[in-house]
Structures are given as C-alpha cells and as structure tokens.
DOMAR-853072 format. One record per residue (C-alpha): x, y, z; chain. Coordinates in Angstrom, 1 decimal. Example, Ala and Ser with C-alpha at 12.3 -4.5 7.8 and 13.67 -1.06 7.14 Angstrom:
2
atom X = 12.3&Y = -4.5&Z = 7.8&kette = A
atom X = 13.7&Y = -1.1&Z = 7.1&kette = A
***
This chain:
277
atom X = -4.9&Y = -22.2&Z = -22.4&kette = A
atom X = -2.7&Y = -22.2&Z = -19.3&kette = A
atom X = 0.6&Y = -22.2&Z = -21.3&kette = A
atom X = -0.3&Y = -19.0&Z = -23.2&kette = A
atom X = -2.0&Y = -17.3&Z = -20.2&kette = A
atom X = -5.3&Y = -17.2&Z = -22.1&kette = A
atom X = -7.3&Y = -17.4&Z = -18.9&kette = A
atom X = -5.8&Y = -14.2&Z = -17.7&kette = A
atom X = -6.4&Y = -12.6&Z = -21.1&kette = A
atom X = -10.1&Y = -13.7&Z = -20.8&kette = A
atom X = -10.4&Y = -11.8&Z = -17.5&kette = A
atom X = -8.8&Y = -8.7&Z = -19.0&kette = A
atom X = -11.2&Y = -8.7&Z = -21.9&kette = A
atom X = -14.2&Y = -9.1&Z = -19.7&kette = A
atom X = -13.1&Y = -6.0&Z = -17.7&kette = A
atom X = -12.9&Y = -3.9&Z = -20.9&kette = A
atom X = -16.6&Y = -4.4&Z = -21.5&kette = A
atom X = -18.1&Y = -4.2&Z = -18.0&kette = A
atom X = -17.2&Y = -2.9&Z = -14.5&kette = A
atom X = -19.0&Y = -5.6&Z = -12.6&kette = A
atom X = -19.6&Y = -9.4&Z = -12.6&kette = A
atom X = -23.1&Y = -10.7&Z = -13.0&kette = A
atom X = -24.4&Y = -14.1&Z = -11.9&kette = A
atom X = -24.6&Y = -15.1&Z = -15.6&kette = A
atom X = -21.0&Y = -14.3&Z = -16.2&kette = A
atom X = -19.9&Y = -16.2&Z = -13.1&kette = A
atom X = -21.9&Y = -19.3&Z = -14.1&kette = A
atom X = -20.1&Y = -19.3&Z = -17.5&kette = A
atom X = -16.7&Y = -19.1&Z = -15.8&kette = A
atom X = -17.8&Y = -21.8&Z = -13.4&kette = A
atom X = -18.6&Y = -24.1&Z = -16.3&kette = A
atom X = -15.1&Y = -23.5&Z = -17.7&kette = A
atom X = -13.6&Y = -24.2&Z = -14.2&kette = A
atom X = -15.2&Y = -27.6&Z = -13.9&kette = A
atom X = -15.6&Y = -28.3&Z = -17.7&kette = A
atom X = -19.3&Y = -29.1&Z = -17.1&kette = A
atom X = -20.9&Y = -27.0&Z = -19.8&kette = A
atom X = -24.7&Y = -26.3&Z = -19.8&kette = A
atom X = -26.6&Y = -26.1&Z = -23.1&kette = A
atom X = -28.6&Y = -23.1&Z = -21.8&kette = A
atom X = -27.6&Y = -19.7&Z = -20.4&kette = A
atom X = -28.2&Y = -19.8&Z = -16.7&kette = A
atom X = -29.2&Y = -16.5&Z = -15.1&kette = A
atom X = -29.7&Y = -17.8&Z = -11.6&kette = A
atom X = -27.2&Y = -19.4&Z = -9.2&kette = A
atom X = -26.2&Y = -22.9&Z = -10.4&kette = A
atom X = -26.7&Y = -26.0&Z = -8.2&kette = A
atom X = -24.2&Y = -26.6&Z = -5.5&kette = A
atom X = -21.3&Y = -28.8&Z = -6.5&kette = A
atom X = -21.1&Y = -32.3&Z = -5.1&kette = A
atom X = -18.2&Y = -34.7&Z = -4.5&kette = A
atom X = -18.1&Y = -35.7&Z = -8.1&kette = A
atom X = -17.3&Y = -32.2&Z = -9.4&kette = A
atom X = -13.6&Y = -31.7&Z = -10.1&kette = A
atom X = -11.6&Y = -28.6&Z = -10.8&kette = A
atom X = -10.2&Y = -28.8&Z = -14.3&kette = A
atom X = -8.9&Y = -25.3&Z = -14.9&kette = A
atom X = -7.7&Y = -23.8&Z = -11.5&kette = A
atom X = -6.5&Y = -20.6&Z = -13.1&kette = A
atom X = -10.2&Y = -19.6&Z = -13.5&kette = A
atom X = -10.3&Y = -19.2&Z = -9.8&kette = A
atom X = -7.8&Y = -16.3&Z = -10.0&kette = A
atom X = -9.6&Y = -14.8&Z = -12.9&kette = A
atom X = -12.9&Y = -14.7&Z = -11.0&kette = A
atom X = -11.1&Y = -13.3&Z = -7.9&kette = A
atom X = -9.5&Y = -10.6&Z = -10.0&kette = A
atom X = -12.8&Y = -9.6&Z = -11.6&kette = A
atom X = -14.4&Y = -9.4&Z = -8.2&kette = A
atom X = -11.6&Y = -7.2&Z = -6.9&kette = A
atom X = -11.6&Y = -4.8&Z = -9.8&kette = A
atom X = -15.4&Y = -4.5&Z = -10.1&kette = A
atom X = -17.5&Y = -1.6&Z = -8.8&kette = A
atom X = -19.1&Y = -2.6&Z = -5.4&kette = A
atom X = -22.8&Y = -3.4&Z = -5.7&kette = A
atom X = -25.4&Y = -5.8&Z = -4.1&kette = A
atom X = -25.2&Y = -8.1&Z = -7.1&kette = A
atom X = -21.4&Y = -8.2&Z = -6.8&kette = A
atom X = -21.7&Y = -9.1&Z = -3.2&kette = A
atom X = -24.0&Y = -12.0&Z = -4.1&kette = A
atom X = -21.6&Y = -13.3&Z = -6.7&kette = A
atom X = -18.7&Y = -13.0&Z = -4.2&kette = A
atom X = -20.7&Y = -15.0&Z = -1.7&kette = A
atom X = -21.6&Y = -17.6&Z = -4.4&kette = A
atom X = -18.0&Y = -18.0&Z = -5.5&kette = A
atom X = -16.8&Y = -18.5&Z = -1.9&kette = A
atom X = -19.5&Y = -21.0&Z = -1.2&kette = A
atom X = -18.6&Y = -23.0&Z = -4.3&kette = A
atom X = -14.9&Y = -23.1&Z = -3.3&kette = A
atom X = -15.8&Y = -24.3&Z = 0.2&kette = A
atom X = -17.8&Y = -27.1&Z = -1.3&kette = A
atom X = -15.2&Y = -28.0&Z = -3.9&kette = A
atom X = -12.4&Y = -28.1&Z = -1.4&kette = A
atom X = -14.3&Y = -29.9&Z = 1.3&kette = A
atom X = -15.4&Y = -32.7&Z = -0.9&kette = A
atom X = -12.2&Y = -33.5&Z = -2.8&kette = A
atom X = -8.6&Y = -33.8&Z = -1.9&kette = A
atom X = -7.7&Y = -33.4&Z = -5.6&kette = A
atom X = -9.4&Y = -30.0&Z = -5.7&kette = A
atom X = -7.5&Y = -28.8&Z = -2.7&kette = A
atom X = -4.2&Y = -30.0&Z = -4.3&kette = A
atom X = -5.0&Y = -28.1&Z = -7.5&kette = A
atom X = -5.2&Y = -24.8&Z = -5.7&kette = A
atom X = -2.2&Y = -25.4&Z = -3.5&kette = A
atom X = -0.1&Y = -26.0&Z = -6.6&kette = A
atom X = -1.0&Y = -22.5&Z = -7.9&kette = A
atom X = 1.5&Y = -19.7&Z = -7.5&kette = A
atom X = 0.9&Y = -17.1&Z = -4.7&kette = A
atom X = -2.8&Y = -18.1&Z = -4.5&kette = A
atom X = -3.0&Y = -16.5&Z = -1.0&kette = A
atom X = -2.7&Y = -13.1&Z = -2.5&kette = A
atom X = -5.9&Y = -13.1&Z = -4.5&kette = A
atom X = -7.6&Y = -15.3&Z = -1.8&kette = A
atom X = -7.1&Y = -12.5&Z = 0.8&kette = A
atom X = -8.4&Y = -9.9&Z = -1.7&kette = A
atom X = -11.8&Y = -11.7&Z = -1.6&kette = A
atom X = -12.2&Y = -10.8&Z = 2.1&kette = A
atom X = -11.9&Y = -7.6&Z = 4.1&kette = A
atom X = -9.1&Y = -6.9&Z = 6.5&kette = A
atom X = -11.3&Y = -4.5&Z = 8.5&kette = A
atom X = -14.9&Y = -5.4&Z = 7.9&kette = A
atom X = -17.3&Y = -2.5&Z = 8.2&kette = A
atom X = -20.6&Y = -4.3&Z = 8.5&kette = A
atom X = -22.1&Y = -7.8&Z = 9.1&kette = A
atom X = -22.2&Y = -8.6&Z = 5.4&kette = A
atom X = -18.4&Y = -8.0&Z = 5.0&kette = A
atom X = -17.8&Y = -9.9&Z = 8.2&kette = A
atom X = -19.6&Y = -13.0&Z = 6.8&kette = A
atom X = -17.6&Y = -12.8&Z = 3.6&kette = A
atom X = -14.4&Y = -12.6&Z = 5.6&kette = A
atom X = -15.3&Y = -15.6&Z = 7.7&kette = A
atom X = -15.9&Y = -17.6&Z = 4.5&kette = A
atom X = -12.4&Y = -16.7&Z = 3.3&kette = A
atom X = -10.9&Y = -17.7&Z = 6.6&kette = A
atom X = -12.8&Y = -21.0&Z = 6.4&kette = A
atom X = -11.2&Y = -21.7&Z = 3.0&kette = A
atom X = -7.8&Y = -21.0&Z = 4.5&kette = A
atom X = -8.5&Y = -23.4&Z = 7.3&kette = A
atom X = -9.4&Y = -26.2&Z = 4.9&kette = A
atom X = -6.3&Y = -25.7&Z = 2.7&kette = A
atom X = -3.8&Y = -25.2&Z = 5.5&kette = A
atom X = -5.0&Y = -28.3&Z = 7.3&kette = A
atom X = -4.6&Y = -30.3&Z = 4.1&kette = A
atom X = -1.2&Y = -28.8&Z = 3.4&kette = A
atom X = 0.3&Y = -29.7&Z = 6.8&kette = A
atom X = -1.3&Y = -33.1&Z = 6.9&kette = A
atom X = -1.0&Y = -34.5&Z = 3.4&kette = A
atom X = 1.6&Y = -32.6&Z = 1.4&kette = A
atom X = 5.3&Y = -33.0&Z = 1.7&kette = A
atom X = 6.8&Y = -29.7&Z = 2.8&kette = A
atom X = 3.4&Y = -28.3&Z = 3.6&kette = A
atom X = 4.9&Y = -26.1&Z = 6.3&kette = A
atom X = 6.1&Y = -23.8&Z = 3.4&kette = A
atom X = 2.4&Y = -23.1&Z = 2.6&kette = A
atom X = 2.0&Y = -21.9&Z = 6.2&kette = A
atom X = 5.1&Y = -19.7&Z = 6.0&kette = A
atom X = 4.0&Y = -18.1&Z = 2.7&kette = A
atom X = 0.5&Y = -17.6&Z = 4.0&kette = A
atom X = 1.7&Y = -15.8&Z = 7.2&kette = A
atom X = 4.1&Y = -13.6&Z = 5.2&kette = A
atom X = 1.4&Y = -12.5&Z = 2.7&kette = A
atom X = -1.1&Y = -12.0&Z = 5.5&kette = A
atom X = 1.4&Y = -9.8&Z = 7.3&kette = A
atom X = 2.0&Y = -7.7&Z = 4.2&kette = A
atom X = -1.8&Y = -7.3&Z = 3.6&kette = A
atom X = -2.5&Y = -6.2&Z = 7.1&kette = A
atom X = 0.5&Y = -3.8&Z = 7.1&kette = A
atom X = -0.6&Y = -2.3&Z = 3.9&kette = A
atom X = -4.2&Y = -1.7&Z = 5.1&kette = A
atom X = -2.9&Y = -0.2&Z = 8.3&kette = A
atom X = -0.7&Y = 2.2&Z = 6.4&kette = A
atom X = -3.4&Y = 3.1&Z = 4.0&kette = A
atom X = -5.8&Y = 3.9&Z = 6.9&kette = A
atom X = -3.1&Y = 6.0&Z = 8.5&kette = A
atom X = -2.6&Y = 8.1&Z = 5.4&kette = A
atom X = -6.4&Y = 8.6&Z = 5.1&kette = A
atom X = -6.5&Y = 9.9&Z = 8.6&kette = A
atom X = -3.6&Y = 12.2&Z = 8.0&kette = A
atom X = -5.2&Y = 13.6&Z = 4.8&kette = A
atom X = -8.4&Y = 14.3&Z = 6.7&kette = A
atom X = -6.4&Y = 16.1&Z = 9.3&kette = A
atom X = -4.7&Y = 18.1&Z = 6.5&kette = A
atom X = -8.0&Y = 19.1&Z = 5.0&kette = A
atom X = -9.4&Y = 20.1&Z = 8.5&kette = A
atom X = -6.4&Y = 22.4&Z = 9.1&kette = A
atom X = -6.7&Y = 23.9&Z = 5.7&kette = A
atom X = -10.4&Y = 24.7&Z = 6.3&kette = A
atom X = -9.5&Y = 26.3&Z = 9.6&kette = A
atom X = -6.8&Y = 28.4&Z = 8.1&kette = A
atom X = -9.2&Y = 29.6&Z = 5.3&kette = A
atom X = -11.7&Y = 30.6&Z = 7.9&kette = A
atom X = -9.0&Y = 32.5&Z = 9.9&kette = A
atom X = -7.7&Y = 34.2&Z = 6.7&kette = A
atom X = -4.3&Y = 32.4&Z = 6.9&kette = A
atom X = -2.5&Y = 30.9&Z = 4.0&kette = A
atom X = 0.4&Y = 28.5&Z = 3.6&kette = A
atom X = 0.6&Y = 27.4&Z = 7.3&kette = A
atom X = 0.1&Y = 23.8&Z = 6.3&kette = A
atom X = 2.5&Y = 22.7&Z = 3.7&kette = A
atom X = 2.4&Y = 18.9&Z = 4.0&kette = A
atom X = -0.1&Y = 16.2&Z = 4.8&kette = A
atom X = 1.8&Y = 15.4&Z = 7.9&kette = A
atom X = 0.5&Y = 18.6&Z = 9.4&kette = A
atom X = 3.9&Y = 20.3&Z = 9.8&kette = A
atom X = 3.7&Y = 24.1&Z = 9.5&kette = A
atom X = 6.0&Y = 25.6&Z = 6.9&kette = A
atom X = 8.7&Y = 28.0&Z = 8.0&kette = A
atom X = 9.6&Y = 31.3&Z = 6.3&kette = A
atom X = 12.6&Y = 31.7&Z = 4.2&kette = A
atom X = 14.2&Y = 34.1&Z = 6.6&kette = A
atom X = 13.9&Y = 31.7&Z = 9.5&kette = A
atom X = 15.5&Y = 28.9&Z = 7.5&kette = A
atom X = 18.3&Y = 31.2&Z = 6.6&kette = A
atom X = 18.9&Y = 32.1&Z = 10.2&kette = A
atom X = 18.9&Y = 28.4&Z = 11.2&kette = A
atom X = 21.5&Y = 27.6&Z = 8.5&kette = A
atom X = 23.9&Y = 30.4&Z = 9.6&kette = A
atom X = 23.5&Y = 29.4&Z = 13.3&kette = A
atom X = 24.4&Y = 25.8&Z = 12.4&kette = A
atom X = 27.6&Y = 27.1&Z = 10.7&kette = A
atom X = 28.5&Y = 29.0&Z = 13.8&kette = A
atom X = 28.0&Y = 26.0&Z = 16.0&kette = A
atom X = 30.0&Y = 23.8&Z = 13.8&kette = A
atom X = 32.9&Y = 26.3&Z = 13.6&kette = A
atom X = 33.0&Y = 26.5&Z = 17.4&kette = A
atom X = 33.1&Y = 22.7&Z = 17.9&kette = A
atom X = 36.1&Y = 22.2&Z = 15.5&kette = A
atom X = 39.7&Y = 22.3&Z = 16.7&kette = A
atom X = 42.1&Y = 25.1&Z = 15.9&kette = A
atom X = 44.1&Y = 22.8&Z = 13.7&kette = A
atom X = 41.4&Y = 22.8&Z = 11.0&kette = A
atom X = 42.3&Y = 26.4&Z = 10.1&kette = A
atom X = 45.9&Y = 25.4&Z = 9.3&kette = A
atom X = 44.7&Y = 22.6&Z = 7.0&kette = A
atom X = 43.1&Y = 25.1&Z = 4.7&kette = A
atom X = 45.3&Y = 28.2&Z = 4.6&kette = A
atom X = 43.7&Y = 31.5&Z = 3.5&kette = A
atom X = 45.3&Y = 34.7&Z = 2.6&kette = A
atom X = 45.1&Y = 37.7&Z = 4.9&kette = A
atom X = 43.5&Y = 40.0&Z = 2.3&kette = A
atom X = 40.7&Y = 37.7&Z = 1.6&kette = A
atom X = 40.0&Y = 37.2&Z = 5.3&kette = A
atom X = 39.9&Y = 40.9&Z = 6.0&kette = A
atom X = 37.5&Y = 41.4&Z = 3.1&kette = A
atom X = 35.0&Y = 38.8&Z = 4.4&kette = A
atom X = 35.3&Y = 39.8&Z = 8.1&kette = A
atom X = 33.6&Y = 43.1&Z = 7.2&kette = A
atom X = 30.7&Y = 41.2&Z = 5.4&kette = A
atom X = 27.4&Y = 41.2&Z = 7.4&kette = A
atom X = 24.2&Y = 39.3&Z = 6.9&kette = A
atom X = 21.1&Y = 41.7&Z = 6.9&kette = A
atom X = 18.6&Y = 41.3&Z = 9.7&kette = A
atom X = 15.7&Y = 40.6&Z = 7.3&kette = A
atom X = 17.4&Y = 37.4&Z = 6.2&kette = A
atom X = 17.7&Y = 36.1&Z = 9.7&kette = A
atom X = 14.0&Y = 36.9&Z = 10.4&kette = A
atom X = 14.8&Y = 38.3&Z = 13.9&kette = A
atom X = 14.8&Y = 42.1&Z = 13.4&kette = A
atom X = 13.9&Y = 42.7&Z = 17.1&kette = A
atom X = 17.1&Y = 41.1&Z = 18.3&kette = A
atom X = 20.0&Y = 43.5&Z = 19.2&kette = A
atom X = 22.9&Y = 43.6&Z = 16.9&kette = A
atom X = 23.2&Y = 44.4&Z = 13.2&kette = A
atom X = 24.0&Y = 41.0&Z = 11.9&kette = A
atom X = 26.2&Y = 37.9&Z = 12.1&kette = A
atom X = 29.9&Y = 37.9&Z = 11.0&kette = A
atom X = 30.7&Y = 35.0&Z = 8.7&kette = A
atom X = 34.4&Y = 34.3&Z = 8.3&kette = A
atom X = 35.9&Y = 32.2&Z = 5.5&kette = A
atom X = 37.6&Y = 29.8&Z = 7.9&kette = A
atom X = 34.1&Y = 29.0&Z = 9.4&kette = A
atom X = 32.8&Y = 28.1&Z = 6.0&kette = A
atom X = 35.8&Y = 26.0&Z = 5.1&kette = A
atom X = 35.6&Y = 24.2&Z = 8.5&kette = A
atom X = 31.9&Y = 23.4&Z = 7.7&kette = A
atom X = 32.8&Y = 22.1&Z = 4.3&kette = A
atom X = 35.5&Y = 19.9&Z = 5.8&kette = A
atom X = 33.1&Y = 18.6&Z = 8.3&kette = A
***
C-alpha cells in the first residue's frame, strides 16, 4: 500500500464523492491506521486508544489531515478534527514507537500545521490550535531526547512554521488591499469617476499624455547629465540634425497645455545619448 501510494489514492477517491468527512468515515480510516478492524459500522466516536494500540500505517494520518483540510467547514467537520487530534495525542503520549512512526514520515509538520489555525477567530479554533501545539510539544521533546540528530526535526519545524506564518500574513495583507480597492471603486462610482483606481495597490492611473511628458523630460535630463564626448562617439550628419531640430512635440501629448511654450525640441544626439546610457 505504501510503496504504490495507495493510501494517498484512497484520500483522493474519497474527495471525489464527498466534500466533508463524517465520523463514520473517520472511524474506518482509524481502523486502517491501527489495523484493528471492527465487524460493525460505527457511527459514533470510537473508544479512546490505550497504550496497547500501535500505529501500523502512519500514512493514514496524512490522508485524514488532507481530507480535513480540503473539506467544507461544518460543525461535524470540527468534531472530527477534534476527535482526530485527541486520538493522536493519546497515541503519541502512550507509545514511543508511535511517536517514532510519525517522526520518520516526510515533511509531517506541513500537514500537522494545516490542522490548526495560525490566527484563531473564536474559542473553538483556539482549542483546536492548542491541541496541535500539544502534539508538537510531545514529538519535539521525543526527537531531541531520544532520536539521534533530533535537532534536525526542530530546524525543519521552525522553517515550516515560519513559511506558514509568512504565507498567512501575506494572504491577510492581500485581502485588506482588495477591500481597500473595492472601497475606492465604490467611492469613484458614487462620484461619477472612472478609471482612477487601476491596481489593487490603490495607485491611481496616469493619463497617456502625462506619461509621454515624463518620458520626454527624462530624455532631457539624461542628455544634460552626459558629457560632450558622447556626441563624438555617435557622429550624425548635419542634414539629419537640422531636419530633427525643427521637429516639435505637440502640447496635447505632454498633457500640460497651460504651460508657456509651443513644445519640446528633441534632437537626435539626445536620443542617441539616451540609447548609449
């Protein structure tokens, strides 16, 4: 089963037929986890495991965690989550072999963190998160005390915890920016304005004329900051220069029609200096 990833396939097949995890489904997966099969279908929470119960198929832990993560939130799902965490606390507290089974799994911290809440919103989520932290306390204590190279488990756990917290903080930041974007859009609609907010960051868009004026002003600044030697590096014929000296940029492109002057002279050596820069 483990060699061919059949446990993972089992979880994928279950998600195709339902969007939640019932107590009955969890009891069945728990029986596969411990290989203690009941002859009847149990619809109520199973008895608490004692010190004699051993984890036989640790990959089922990841399957259950994935199902809980991808399921639609509901009171029943919260009950199954609480039951699953309670079973893990009992299994890991009563047996060193059970703790070692999970520590040997690859990147188990990732799905373990997914069972809790980085930012709990109510007392129920707070209790679930405390249960997850209790499991980490049991496993990390075992790793540093009994396992050779157990400090690596601590390093991996801190790294994954940092990535999880950073991701949640970034997601919360984007949500706030999107709310700000929607608020500004509603205000613009009420005022009869359109297109003032172009991005979620809240930056107002500029008109094409203003952008054109900025680009030409940048060319002038660059041409003034260059040394006279740059003109000799790119020789230009006199006829071509005289032709372009008479070229003017209309005021409507610059977006500043109230400003004195008919336009901006753009010489070919200025453009070449900018290209060279």
